[in-house]
N, C-alpha and C positions, 0 to 999 in steps of 0.2 A: 757673841757667837750663836748662831742659830743651828738647831738640830732639826733634821727632816725626819718625819715619822717613817719608820721602815714599813714597806709594803709587804703584807703577808702573801703567801702563795695561795692562790685561789683555785677553785675547781677548774676554771678555764685553762690555767697554766698546766695543771696536771693532765687534763684532757688533751691539750696541744702536744705535750710531751709524748703521751701514749700514741696519739695519731701519727706524730712524726716518726716514732720508732716503728710503727706499723708500715709506714711508707718505706723506710729503710729495709725492713724485712722483706716486703714484697718486691722491692727493687732488685734484691740480690738472690732471692729464692723464688724463681719464676713458677715453681710447682705450687706455690700458694695461691696463684691466680687461677680461678676456674676457667677452662678454655671457652665455656659458653659466654663469658663476659667479653673475652677478646674477639669473639666472632661477631659481636654486634657492630653495627656501622659506627666507626670511630671509637670503638670500645676502649682502646688503649689511650687515645688522646683525651677522651671524655673522662676516663678514670684519673688521669693526671690532673685535669682541670678541676674535677670535683674534690679530689683529695687535697690539693693545695688550697682550694677555696675554704674547705672546712678547717684545715690546720691554720690558715691565715686568719680566719675569723676568731678562732679560739685563742691564738697567740696575740693578736692585736687588740682584742676587745678591752682588756684591762689596762692598756697602755694609756697614760693620761695625756701625754704630749704627742703631737703629730710627728715630731722628729723621732721619737722613740718607736712609734708604730711603723714609720717608714724604715727605720734601722732594722726592726724586727723582720719586716717583710724582705728587706735586702739580704739579711742573713739566711732566711729560709730559702730564698731564690738562689743564693750562692751555694748553699749546701745541696740544693736540688741539682745544680749544675755539676758539682763535684760527683754526686751520685751518678749522674748521667755519663760523665766521663769514665768513671770507674767500672761501669757496667760492661764496657768493652773487654775488661780483664776477666769477667766471670761468665763467659759464654752467652752474653747478651749483646745487643747492639746499642751503640750510642746514636741518639737521634735528636737533632736540633728541634724538631717539631714537638718532642716531649718537653723540652726546656721552655719552648714558647707557650705550650699549654699550661705548664707550671706557672709561668708569669701571668698569663691571663686569669688563671684561678686566683692568684694573689691579688690581682687588680680588682676582681669581683669582690673578694674579701674586704678590700679597702672600702669599696662602695657600700657594702653591707654594714660594715662597722660605722661608717660615717652616718648612714641612715639611722642605725640603732641609737647612736649618740644624740642625733638631732631629735629623735622621738623622746628620748629620756629627758633632754633639756626642756622640750616643750611641755612634757608632763609635769616637770618640777615647777615651771613657771605657772602652769595652770593651777596646781595645788597651792602654790604660794599666794596666788592672787584671790583665792576663794576665801571670803571672810568667815571667821569662826562663828558657829551658831551660838546664840545666847540662850541660856536656860530660862 
């Protein structure tokens, strides 16, 4: 029988949870959003894109398997869709473009996480191939 080492909760997990809770708070309490941000060109959609990209990177970075990272992204996107549907009940509008911006932000997060992992693997290979200095 084999035992898997349990994974501890890291700072990225905690940061992802806090960022996710901030998204939920802003989604239902529109007074938290400064009007100056919404008046920028594409401010609302850009906000969705950036927030979901940040949450996606934080949530997916420590996932060891691609399937787990994709499942994490899928859950985040699903919850974003639920939030978008529920906003109609709280004097806000439901907008499919917001959901698309969420998905595009998560796609960018996946690309960023893949690049970060590739860089980390390349750095490990480089350090492993450097011979130790003799005294």
